VEXTILUM-397625 format. One line per 3 residues: number of its first residue (from 1); their letters; for each residue x, y, z of N, C-alpha, C. Coordinates in steps of 0.2 Angstrom, whole numbers, plus 5000, padded with zeros to 4 digits. Atoms other than C-alpha are relative to their C-alpha. Example, Ala and Ser with C-alpha at 12.3 -4.5 7.8 and 13.67 -1.06 7.14 Angstrom:
BEGIN
1> as> 5004,4994,5000,5062,4978,5039,5004,5006,5000  4996,4994,4999,5068,4995,5036,4996,5005,5003 $
This chain:
BEGIN
1> mfd> 5006,5002,4995,4870,4989,4971,5006,5000,5006  4998,5001,4992,4873,4986,4990,5001,4994,5001  5000,5008,4997,4880,4971,5000,4996,5000,5006 $
4> lpe> 5005,5001,4994,4872,4965,5016,5002,5004,5006  4998,4996,4994,4883,4973,5029,4998,5008,4998  5002,4993,5002,4879,4990,5019,4992,5000,5002 $
7> ler> 5008,5000,4997,4860,4986,5021,4999,5000,5007  5001,5001,4994,4861,4981,5038,5002,5008,5004  4998,4992,4997,4869,5000,5042,4993,5004,4998 $
10> aqg> 5006,4996,5003,4855,5007,5031,4994,4999,5006  5006,5003,4996,4842,4997,5042,5001,5004,5007  5001,4996,4995,4849,5005,5057,4998,5009,5001 $
13> vvh> 5003,4993,5000,4847,5023,5051,4993,5000,5000  5007,5000,5001,4829,5019,5047,4998,4998,5007  5004,5002,4993,4825,5010,5064,5001,5006,5005 $
16> aam> 4999,4993,4994,4832,5026,5073,4995,5005,4999  5007,4995,5001,4816,5036,5065,4994,4995,5001  5006,5003,5002,4804,5021,5063,5001,4994,5002 $
19> ppt> 5000,5007,4999,4800,5004,5070,5000,4996,4993  5002,5005,5007,4800,4989,5057,4992,5000,5000  5007,5000,5001,4783,4989,5051,4998,4992,4999 $
22> pay> 5001,5006,4999,4773,4974,5053,4997,4995,4993  5004,5004,5005,4768,4959,5041,4995,4995,5003  5004,5004,4996,4752,4949,5044,4997,4995,4996 $
25> swp> 5004,5005,5004,4743,4934,5038,4993,5001,5001  5007,4997,5001,4725,4940,5035,4996,4993,4998  5004,5005,5001,4712,4925,5036,4995,5000,4994 $
28> lla> 5006,4997,5006,4699,4933,5024,5005,5000,4993  4995,5000,5005,4713,4937,5012,5002,4993,4998  4997,5007,5001,4719,4919,5012,4993,4997,4997 $
31> qrl> 5006,5003,5003,4701,4913,5009,4998,5004,4992  5003,4996,5006,4698,4926,4994,5005,4997,4994  4996,5000,5004,4714,4921,4986,5002,4992,4999 $
34> gad> 5000,5008,5000,4715,4901,4990,5008,5000,5001  4994,5002,4999,4732,4904,4996,5003,5004,5007  4998,4997,4994,4743,4908,5012,5003,5007,4997 $
37> vvv> 5000,4992,5002,4745,4928,5011,5003,5002,5006  4998,4995,4995,4756,4938,5020,5001,5009,4997  4999,4992,5002,4755,4958,5019,5005,5003,5003 $
40> khe> 4995,4996,4996,4769,4969,5023,4997,5006,5000  5004,4994,5000,4761,4984,5029,5005,5007,5000  4996,4993,5000,4771,5000,5024,4996,5004,4999 $
43> nht> 5006,4994,4999,4755,5010,5025,5001,5002,5007  5000,4997,4993,4761,5010,5044,5006,5003,5001  4993,4995,4999,4777,5021,5041,4997,5008,5004 $
46> ptg> 5003,4995,4996,4777,5038,5050,4998,5005,4994  5002,4996,5004,4773,5045,5032,4994,4996,4995  5007,5003,5005,4760,5032,5026,5002,4995,4994 $
49> afk> 4997,5003,5006,4772,5024,5013,5006,4998,5001  4995,5004,4998,4787,5014,5011,5006,5004,4999  4995,4996,5004,4797,5028,5002,5004,5006,5006 $
52> vrg> 4996,4997,4996,4802,5036,5018,5006,4998,5003  4993,5003,4999,4815,5023,5021,5006,5002,4996  4995,4998,5004,4824,5029,5005,5001,5008,5002 $
55> glv> 4998,4993,4999,4822,5047,5010,5004,4999,5006  4996,4999,4994,4830,5045,5028,5007,4996,4999  4993,5002,5002,4845,5035,5020,5003,5006,4995 $
58> yvd> 4998,4994,5005,4847,5047,5006,5004,5005,5004  4999,4993,4998,4847,5062,5016,5007,4999,5005  4995,5002,4996,4859,5053,5030,5006,4999,4997 $
61> rlk> 4995,5001,5004,4872,5049,5016,5002,5006,4997  4999,4993,5003,4871,5065,5008,5003,5005,5005  4998,4997,4996,4873,5074,5024,5008,4999,5002 $
64> asr> 4993,5002,4997,4889,5064,5028,5005,5002,4995  4995,4999,5005,4897,5066,5011,5000,5006,4997  5001,4993,5003,4891,5084,5006,4998,5005,5005 $
67> tgt> 5003,4997,4993,4891,5095,5021,4998,5007,4998  5002,4993,5002,4889,5111,5012,4992,5001,4996  5005,4999,5003,4873,5106,5004,4994,5005,5003 $
70> agl> 5003,4996,4997,4861,5120,5004,4992,4999,5000  5007,5002,4999,4845,5111,5002,4997,4994,4994  5003,5006,5006,4835,5097,4991,4994,5003,4996 $
73> isa> 5005,4998,5005,4824,5099,4976,4998,4993,4996  5001,5005,5004,4814,5086,4969,4992,5001,4997  5007,4999,5002,4797,5081,4960,4996,4993,5001 $
76> trg> 5003,5004,4997,4784,5070,4966,4992,5000,4998  5007,4998,4999,4765,5064,4965,4998,4999,5008  5002,4998,4992,4767,5063,4985,5004,4996,5005 $
79> nhg> 4995,5004,4995,4776,5048,4994,5007,5002,5000  4992,4998,5001,4793,5053,4988,5001,5007,5002  4999,4994,4998,4791,5071,4992,4998,4998,5008 $
82> qsl> 5000,5002,4992,4784,5065,5010,5007,4999,5003  4996,5003,4997,4798,5055,5012,5007,5004,5001  4995,4993,5000,4812,5071,5007,4999,5003,5007 $
85> aya> 5002,4995,4995,4802,5082,5018,5001,4998,5008  4999,5003,4994,4802,5070,5033,5007,5000,5002  4993,5001,5000,4820,5066,5031,5003,5007,5000 $
88> grr> 4997,4993,5000,4825,5085,5028,4999,5003,5006  5002,4998,4994,4816,5090,5044,5005,4997,5005  4994,5003,4998,4827,5078,5052,5007,5002,5002 $
91> hgl> 4992,4997,5002,4843,5084,5047,5001,5008,4999  5000,4992,5000,4838,5103,5047,5002,5002,4992  4998,4999,5006,4839,5103,5028,4994,5003,4996 $
94> pvt> 5008,4998,5004,4826,5113,5017,4999,4996,4993  5004,5004,5005,4816,5104,5004,4995,5004,4997  5004,4999,5004,4808,5109,4989,4997,4997,4996 $
97> iyv> 5005,5005,5002,4794,5099,4981,4997,5002,4994  5004,4998,5006,4788,5101,4963,4995,4994,4999  5003,5004,5001,4772,5093,4959,4995,5002,4995 $
100> prg> 5006,4998,5005,4758,5092,4945,4995,5004,5001  5007,4995,4999,4743,5104,4944,4996,4995,5001  5005,5004,4998,4729,5094,4952,5001,4994,5004 $
103> nsv> 4998,5006,4996,4739,5082,4962,4996,4999,5007  5004,5000,4993,4732,5076,4979,5001,5004,5004  4999,4995,4995,4727,5089,4990,5002,4998,5007 $
106> ekn> 4998,5003,4994,4730,5078,5005,5007,4997,5000  4993,5002,5000,4747,5072,4999,5003,5008,5001  4996,4993,5000,4752,5091,4996,4999,5002,5007 $
109> nam> 4999,4997,4992,4746,5096,5014,5004,4996,5003  4995,5004,4995,4756,5082,5021,5007,5001,5000  4994,4999,5003,4772,5087,5011,5002,5006,5005 $
112> taf> 4999,4995,4996,4770,5104,5018,4999,5001,5007  5001,5001,4992,4765,5099,5036,5007,4998,5002  4993,5002,4997,4783,5090,5036,5006,5005,4999 $
115> gaa> 4995,4995,4999,4791,5106,5032,5002,5002,4991  4999,4999,5007,4792,5106,5012,4999,5006,4998  5003,4995,5003,4791,5121,5001,4996,4996,4993 $
118> lve> 5005,5004,5006,4777,5115,4987,4999,5004,4994  5001,4994,5007,4777,5122,4969,4995,4995,4995  5004,5005,5004,4764,5115,4957,5002,5004,4993 $
121> hgd> 4996,4997,5007,4770,5116,4939,4998,4992,4995  5003,5006,5005,4763,5105,4923,4995,4997,5002  5005,5004,5000,4751,5093,4919,5000,4992,5003 $
124> dfq> 4999,5007,4997,4759,5077,4925,5006,4999,5002  4993,5000,4995,4774,5070,4936,5007,5001,4995  4995,5000,5004,4785,5071,4920,5002,5008,4999 $
127> aar> 5000,4992,5000,4783,5090,4918,5004,5004,5005  4998,4999,4994,4785,5092,4935,5008,4999,5002  4992,5002,4999,4801,5082,4936,5005,5005,4996 $
130> eea> 4995,4997,5004,4809,5092,4922,5000,5007,5002  5000,4993,4997,4805,5109,4929,5005,4999,5006  4996,5000,4993,4812,5104,4946,5008,4998,4997 $
133> yrr> 4993,4999,5002,4829,5099,4937,5003,5006,4998  4999,4993,5003,4829,5115,4928,5001,5005,5006  4998,4997,4995,4827,5125,4944,5006,4998,5005 $
136> aaa> 4994,5002,4997,4840,5113,4953,5007,5004,4999  4994,4996,5002,4853,5121,4942,5000,5007,5003  5000,4993,4998,4847,5139,4945,5000,5002,5007 $
139> lgl> 5000,4999,4992,4845,5138,4963,5006,4997,5004  4994,5003,4997,4860,5128,4967,4999,4994,5005  5003,5006,4996,4850,5115,4976,5001,4993,4997 $
142> qiv> 4998,5006,5002,4854,5096,4976,4993,4997,4997  5006,5004,5002,4841,5087,4965,5000,4993,5001  5003,5007,4999,4833,5070,4970,4997,4998,4996 $
145> paf> 5005,5003,5005,4829,5060,4957,4996,4995,5004  5004,5005,4997,4815,5047,4959,5003,4994,5001  4997,5008,5000,4826,5032,4956,5008,5002,5002 $
148> hpd> 4993,4999,4997,4844,5033,4966,5002,4994,5003  4998,5005,4997,4856,5020,4972,4998,5000,5008  5004,4998,4992,4853,5028,4991,4993,4998,5002 $
151> lvl> 5007,5000,4999,4835,5028,4989,4998,4992,5000  5000,5007,5000,4835,5009,4983,5003,4998,5007  4997,5003,4993,4845,5005,4998,4997,5001,5006 $
154> gva> 5003,4999,4994,4835,5014,5010,4993,4996,5001  5007,5004,5001,4818,5005,5003,5001,4993,5000  5000,5006,4998,4826,4990,5004,5000,4996,5006 $
157> tya> 5000,5001,4993,4826,4989,5022,4992,4996,5002  5007,5003,4999,4807,4984,5021,5001,4992,4998  4999,5007,5004,4812,4969,5010,5004,4995,5005 $
160> lel> 4997,5005,4995,4825,4963,5023,4997,4998,5007  5004,5002,4994,4813,4964,5038,4996,4995,4998  5005,5004,5002,4800,4955,5027,5003,4992,4999 $
163> lrk> 4997,5008,5003,4812,4940,5020,5004,4996,5007  4996,5004,4994,4822,4938,5037,4994,4996,5003  5007,5002,4997,4804,4934,5044,4996,4995,4996 $
166> aad> 5005,5005,5003,4796,4925,5030,5003,4999,4993  4994,5002,5006,4810,4917,5020,4996,4995,4995  5003,5006,5005,4798,4904,5013,4995,5001,4994 $
169> ldv> 5007,4997,5005,4786,4914,5002,5004,4997,4994  4999,5004,5006,4785,4906,4985,5000,5006,4995  5000,4994,5005,4781,4923,4976,4996,5007,5004 $
172> iyv> 5004,4992,4997,4778,4942,4981,4999,5003,4993  5003,4996,5004,4769,4954,4971,5002,5007,5003  4997,4995,4996,4776,4970,4973,4997,5007,4993 $
175> pig> 5003,4995,5005,4769,4989,4963,5008,5003,4997  4993,4997,5003,4782,4998,4951,4996,5008,4998  5001,4991,5002,4781,5017,4951,5007,5002,4996 $
178> qgs> 4994,4999,5003,4799,5022,4947,5006,4995,5002  4997,5006,5000,4807,5006,4952,5004,4998,5006  4995,5001,4992,4815,5008,4970,4998,4995,5003 $
181> gis> 5003,5005,4996,4803,4997,4978,5003,4992,4999  4998,5008,5002,4805,4981,4967,5007,4998,5000  4992,5001,5000,4824,4984,4965,5002,4998,5005 $
184> gli> 4997,5001,4992,4827,4984,4983,4998,4992,5001  5003,5007,4999,4816,4968,4984,5005,4994,4997  4996,5005,5003,4826,4959,4971,5007,4999,5003 $
187> rvr> 4995,5001,4996,4842,4963,4979,5001,4997,5005  5000,5005,4992,4838,4957,4996,5000,4994,4998  5002,5007,5001,4830,4941,4989,5007,4997,4997 $
190> dll> 4993,5004,5003,4848,4938,4980,5005,5001,5005  4995,5000,4995,4858,4943,4994,4999,4994,5006  5001,5005,4996,4849,4932,5005,5000,4992,4999 $
193> gls> 4999,5007,5003,4851,4918,4992,4992,4996,5001  5008,5003,4999,4831,4914,4992,4999,5000,4992  5001,5000,5006,4823,4909,4977,4991,5002,4998 $
196> tei> 5006,4995,5001,4807,4919,4980,4998,5003,4993  5002,4996,5008,4798,4924,4962,4998,5007,5002  5002,4993,4999,4796,4942,4962,4995,5003,4993 $
199> vgv> 5005,4998,5005,4782,4949,4951,4997,5008,5001  5003,4993,4999,4779,4968,4947,4993,5001,4997  5007,4999,5000,4763,4975,4946,5000,5008,4997 $
202> qst> 5000,4993,5004,4759,4991,4933,4992,5001,4999  5007,4999,5002,4743,5000,4929,5000,4999,4993  5002,5001,5005,4735,4996,4912,5001,5007,4997 $
205> lap> 4999,4995,5003,4736,5014,4909,5004,5004,5002  4993,4996,4999,4753,5019,4914,5004,4993,5000  4995,5005,5001,4762,5003,4908,5008,4999,4996 $
208> sya> 4994,4999,5002,4779,5009,4903,5005,4994,5002  4994,5005,4999,4790,4997,4913,4998,4994,4997  5002,5007,5004,4779,4982,4906,5001,5000,4994 $
211> lsf> 4998,4999,5007,4781,4988,4889,5008,4999,4999  4993,5000,5001,4799,4991,4892,5003,4992,5002  4999,5007,4998,4801,4973,4901,5000,4996,4994 $
214> aag> 5002,5004,5005,4793,4965,4886,5005,5001,4994  4995,4998,5006,4803,4975,4872,5007,4999,5001  4994,5000,4998,4819,4974,4881,5005,5006,5000 $
217> riv> 4998,4994,5002,4822,4992,4879,4996,5005,5004  5004,4994,4996,4815,5009,4887,4994,5001,4994  5005,4999,5003,4798,5012,4880,4996,5005,5005 $
220> tte> 5004,4995,4996,4789,5027,4885,4993,5002,4997  5007,5000,5001,4771,5032,4885,4998,5006,5001  5003,4994,4999,4762,5048,4881,4996,5002,5006 $
223> tan> 5004,4997,4993,4750,5048,4896,5002,4994,5005  5000,5005,4995,4749,5039,4913,4995,5002,5004  5007,4998,4997,4731,5043,4917,4997,4996,5005 $
226> tla> 5005,5004,4995,4728,5030,4930,4999,5004,5007  5002,4997,4993,4720,5036,4948,5006,4997,5004  4995,5003,4996,4733,5025,4955,5007,5004,5000 $
229> dgm> 4994,4993,5002,4746,5041,4955,5006,4996,5003  4993,5002,4999,4760,5030,4963,5002,4996,4994  4996,5005,5005,4762,5020,4948,4999,5005,4992 $
232> atr> 5001,4995,5006,4758,5036,4936,5007,5002,4997  4994,4998,5003,4775,5034,4926,5001,4999,4993  5001,5000,5007,4778,5038,4908,5007,4998,4998 $
235> spd> 4992,5000,5002,4797,5036,4907,5004,4996,5005  4997,5003,4997,4805,5021,4914,5008,5002,5002  4993,4999,4999,4822,5023,4923,5004,4995,4997 $
238> pda> 4997,5006,5003,4835,5013,4913,5004,4995,5006  4997,5005,4995,4845,5006,4929,4995,4996,5003  5004,5005,4997,4830,5001,4936,4997,4994,4996 $
241> lai> 5002,5004,5007,4823,4993,4920,5006,4993,5000  4995,5005,5000,4840,4983,4920,4999,4995,5006  5002,5003,4994,4837,4977,4938,4994,4996,4999 $
244> ire> 5006,5003,5002,4819,4972,4934,5000,4994,4995  4998,5005,5006,4824,4963,4919,5002,4994,5002  4996,5005,4996,4836,4953,4928,4997,4995,5004 $
247> gas> 5002,5002,4993,4827,4950,4943,4993,4997,5002  5007,5002,4999,4809,4948,4941,4996,4995,4994  5003,5004,5005,4798,4935,4932,4996,5002,4995 $
250> riv> 5005,4996,5002,4786,4946,4926,4997,5006,5002  5004,4994,4997,4776,4962,4926,4992,5000,4999  5008,5002,5001,4755,4960,4928,4998,5008,4998 $
253> qvs> 5004,4993,5001,4745,4975,4922,4993,4998,5003  5007,4999,4998,4729,4979,4931,4997,5007,4999  5005,4994,5000,4715,4990,4929,4998,5004,5004 $
256> dde> 5003,4995,4993,4709,5006,4939,4995,4995,5002  5005,5004,4997,4694,4995,4942,5001,4994,5003  4997,5007,4995,4704,4979,4948,5003,5003,5005 $
259> iaf> 4996,4996,4995,4713,4992,4958,4995,5001,5006  5006,4998,4997,4697,4998,4965,4998,4995,5004  5002,5006,4996,4691,4981,4970,5004,4998,5005 $
262> aik> 4995,5002,4994,4707,4977,4980,5000,5005,5004  5000,4994,4994,4706,4994,4990,4995,4998,5003  5006,5002,4997,4688,4988,4994,5001,4994,5005 $
265> ayw> 4998,5006,4997,4695,4971,4998,5005,5001,5005  4995,4999,4994,4709,4977,5009,4996,5002,5006  5005,4997,4994,4695,4987,5019,4997,4995,5003 $
268> tdt> 5005,5003,4999,4683,4974,5020,5004,4994,5005  4997,5006,4997,4696,4959,5024,5005,5002,5006  4995,4999,4996,4709,4968,5035,4999,5007,5004 $
271> hnl> 5000,4992,4996,4703,4986,5040,5005,5005,4998  4995,4994,5001,4718,4994,5032,4998,5004,4992  5001,4995,5006,4717,5008,5019,5006,5000,4997 $
274> aeg> 4994,5002,5006,4727,5005,5003,4999,5006,4996  5000,4996,5005,4731,5019,4991,5000,4996,4993  5000,5003,5006,4730,5014,4973,5006,4994,4999 $
277> aga> 4996,5006,5001,4747,5006,4970,5002,4997,5006  4999,5003,4995,4748,5000,4987,4994,4993,4999  5004,5006,5002,4733,4989,4982,5000,4997,4995 $
280> apl> 4999,5004,5007,4739,4984,4965,5003,4993,5001  4997,5008,4998,4749,4968,4972,4993,4995,5001  5006,5005,4999,4733,4962,4978,4995,4999,4993 $
283> aaa> 5004,5001,5006,4723,4965,4962,5003,4995,4995  4996,5006,5005,4738,4956,4952,4999,4993,5003  5001,5006,4998,4736,4942,4963,4994,4997,5000 $
286> lqe> 5008,5002,5002,4717,4941,4962,5000,4997,4992  5000,5002,5006,4720,4941,4943,5005,4993,4998  4996,5005,5001,4733,4927,4944,4997,4995,5005 $
289> kpk> 5002,5005,4995,4722,4918,4957,5001,4991,4998  4999,5007,5000,4723,4900,4949,5008,4999,5000  4993,5001,5000,4742,4902,4947,5004,4999,5006 $
292> irg> 4996,4999,4993,4745,4905,4966,4995,4996,5003  5002,5004,4997,4734,4893,4972,5003,4995,5003  4997,5004,4994,4739,4884,4989,5008,5002,5000 $
295> krv> 4992,4998,4999,4757,4894,4988,4999,5005,5005  4999,4995,4994,4763,4905,5001,5002,5008,4996  5000,4995,5003,4761,4923,4994,5001,5006,5003 $
298> gli> 5000,4994,4996,4768,4940,4999,4997,5006,4997  5003,4993,5003,4759,4957,4996,5003,5006,5002  4997,4993,4997,4768,4974,4997,4995,5005,5001 $
301> lsg> 5004,4995,5000,4755,4986,5003,5005,5006,5001  4994,4994,5000,4767,5001,4999,4998,5005,5003  5002,4994,4997,4756,5014,5005,4992,5001,5001 $
304> gni> 5008,4999,4999,4739,5021,5012,4997,5006,5000  5002,4994,5001,4739,5038,5006,4995,5002,4994  5005,4999,5005,4722,5040,4996,4996,5006,5003 $
307> dld> 5004,4996,4997,4713,5055,4997,4992,4999,5002  5006,5002,4998,4695,5055,5004,4996,5000,4995  5004,4999,5006,4686,5062,4989,5002,4995,4995 $
310> lfr> 4998,5006,5004,4696,5049,4978,4997,4994,5002  5004,5005,4997,4690,5035,4989,4995,5000,4998  5008,4999,5000,4672,5041,4989,5000,4997,4992 $
313> twv> 5002,5001,5007,4671,5042,4970,5003,4994,4996  4998,5005,5005,4682,5029,4963,4999,4992,5004  5001,5008,4997,4680,5014,4976,4993,5000,5003 $
316> mda> 5006,5002,4996,4664,5017,4986,4995,5001,4996  5007,4999,5004,4652,5024,4973,5001,4996,4993  4999,5004,5005,4659,5013,4959,4996,4993,5001 $
319> shs> 5002,5007,4999,4650,4996,4956,5004,4995,4999  4995,5006,4999,4663,4985,4962,4997,4995,5006  5003,5004,4996,4653,4971,4970,5007,4995,5002 $
322> mss> 4996,5004,4998,4663,4960,4981,4998,4993,5000  5000,5007,5002,4666,4942,4978,4997,4996,5007  5003,5004,4994,4657,4928,4990,5005,4997,5005 $
325> sgs> 4995,5002,4996,4675,4924,4996,5002,5006,5004  4998,4994,4997,4677,4942,5002,4995,5003,5006  5006,4996,4996,4663,4944,5015,5003,5004,5005 $
328> tgr> 4999,4996,4995,4664,4956,5028,5000,4998,5007  5000,5002,4993,4663,4946,5043,5007,4998,5002  4992,5002,4998,4681,4942,5052,4999,4992,5002 $
331> ssp> 5001,5007,4998,4683,4923,5055,5004,4999,5006  4996,5001,4996,4697,4926,5066,5005,5006,5001  4994,4994,5001,4712,4939,5071,5004,4998,4995 $
334> prp> 4995,5002,5004,4725,4941,5060,5007,4998,5003  4995,5003,4997,4740,4930,5063,5007,5003,4998  4994,4996,5001,4756,4939,5065,5006,4996,4997 $
337> vys> 4994,5004,5002,4771,4934,5055,5005,5002,5004  4995,4997,4996,4780,4946,5064,4998,5006,5002  5001,4994,4999,4779,4962,5073,5003,5002,5007 $
340> tqa> 4996,4997,4994,4788,4973,5086,4994,5003,5004  5005,4996,4997,4772,4981,5091,4993,4997,4998  5008,5000,5001,4752,4979,5092,4998,5001,4993 $
343> ptm> 5003,4998,5006,4743,4980,5075,4999,5008,4998  5001,4992,5000,4739,4999,5080,5008,5002,5001  4993,5000,4999,4757,5005,5077,5001,5007,5004 $
346> tgc> 4998,4994,4996,4761,5017,5092,5005,5003,4998  4995,4995,5002,4769,5032,5088,5001,5000,4992  5002,5000,5007,4765,5030,5068,4993,5002,4998 $
349> pps> 5007,4998,5001,4751,5040,5062,4997,4996,4995  5002,5005,5005,4739,5030,5052,4999,5002,4994  5001,4999,5006,4736,5029,5035,4996,5007,4998 $
352> ra> 5005,4995,5002,4728,5045,5027,4995,4999,4996  5006,5003,5005,4711,5043,5020,4997,5008,4998 $
């Protein structure tokens, strides 16, 4: 893993492409949870998700160490692919991305708009990933895994931004897909010498990390059919699991119904649109409301890239009634923990819905 000077250099790479994302305390979320809540808005990056940080640092370091790289190839459900496409375009490096059939149409469109060559293969992420590895060898392209030290280094810059401005958080809830986001957060917490509790969040329909965390070994699942595609992982990364088992206190599992409720709560309480993985930390905090009452709680809103059709059918058409503590009226404007810009981030596209 990295040290603090290395992380600060990586932060310089990221901030050359995008400003720090804001962290806000929202009064209605505080009322809903009975806690002081700080939301880290990674839905306000140029790709609408935190993973762009990893792509920027990975490609920057690759270009410096392997000047003859012909191009990149990887597999994704969307945000990882957008990250590589965005970074590849900045460095003039071709990017090929494999996605499973039936993947998010809007995420596919975003990846191609950023310049990626998109290939559909298989019925889930695991099948697309295996084919990407096979094609990398055949085409002589640099395979980019979903979990890599340089990706963790890049995404950890969100945690450095947050914890240097909100070092007094008692607990932070963070979603787990392939593990880069939570691993970076754990490392930064430890580098800064903080005692903040870190809680991972997974879907009940894709609980591979939660099962592995409990068993102390890799446990894979046959399916990962959650609508929260950013957490649809069947096979944990061994390095990520080791970091999570060492540094996280627990992993909370949330249902798709709970995630849908949290997406709606984010919209009514903050007017921010969260994708499934982005809303999962709020869903977990709501599940553990008695445990966090009166505490200072961080929520990582990791992305806002949810398709409009999925939002309609999963969130708006479902019978998820809001709790009385989550009324749609606003009591006061959000209190900034820190921000380099106004809540509407100039120069950063809004999250896609």
